[in-house]
N, C-alpha and C positions, 0 to 999 in steps of 0.2 A: 604459480600453478593456475590453470583456468578453471572457473565455476564450471561444473558439469549440469548442462540443463535436462530435464525430464524427456523421455522419449514418449511417442506415442503410446498409451496404455499402460505406462509405469505408475504405479503408485507413490504420492508424495506426500509426506506428512506436512500439514498445516497449522497442527499445535501451537499454541501461545510461545514464545520465544523462551518463557520461565522456566518454561519444562524442559528445556532444551538445552544444559550445558553446552558449554564452548560453541553454541551457534546462536550469536547474540547479534548476527548483522546482516543488514537489508540483502537478500539476494534474488536475482530473476531466476523464476521456479523454471519459466519455459518463456521463447517468443515465435510464434510463427509469422507469416507474412500480414495475417490479419487480426494477431492477438497476443499481447505479453502481460505476463502473469507475475508479479513481485511479491516476494512477502518483506513488509517494509518493518525493519526495527525503529523505533524512535524515541529516545529516551525521554526521561523528563527533563523540560527546559528546551530541549533541542526543536529546532524548526528546519522545517523545508521551506525555503524561500518563496515566495509567489511566481508563479509561472503558469503556463497553458500546454495543454497537448492538442494536437490537432482533433483526436478522437473520442469519442464517450468514454468515460471511467466509472468504476464502481470502486467504492473504498469500505471494506468490511472489517471494523474493527475486533481483532479477536483478544485482546487482554488488554488493560489496563484504559486510558483515555485521551482522547485526540480533540484539540480544538482545529476544527476545518474553518476556515475563511474563506469566503468569494462572493463576488458581489457586494463588498462594502458591509457583510453581515460576517458575525460567526456562530457557530452552534458546537456544541460538544459530542462526539460520538464515544459512547461508552461501548464495554465488549459487549460482542452480540449484534451491535448495530450495526447497518450498511446504508450507505448514502450513492447516490447516482448522480453524475454531472454531465453535463452535454458537454461536446467537445470545444475547445476554443474559450472557455471560461478561464479565467486569471483566479489561481487559488494555492492556498498555502496549508501549511499542515504544523502544529506544535504538539509536543508530548505535553500533557496534562501531568500524567503519571508516565511510568516507565510502558511505553506500549508499542504492541505488535498489530501489524494489520496487514490485511490481503488486499492488493491492487489488482482491478483487471483494465487493460488500455486497447482498446479498439485502435488499432495502426491503420491511418489512411495515409495512400501513395500519394 
């Protein structure tokens, strides 16, 4: 079954995943021609390997903590913190604790 994306004007919960039993998976909330928003679930010790996207991104940690590495440096994002990254920068993420984050990706053609 395909995951239903939100439609314009529809409220969507972005509460930390720990409060959402049975909904502990990464999901694309919506995608337009210019923007994609994803709720990322990153269990402790799990990594998203180094990659880059063309457009700018934001990563907002909703729960837990995440090691965010880019440009040969690593920093920790704690719940309530947000990071902006320019497009084209190689980066990776690792769950320090079970974590949930909200990602915004500006899509470039």
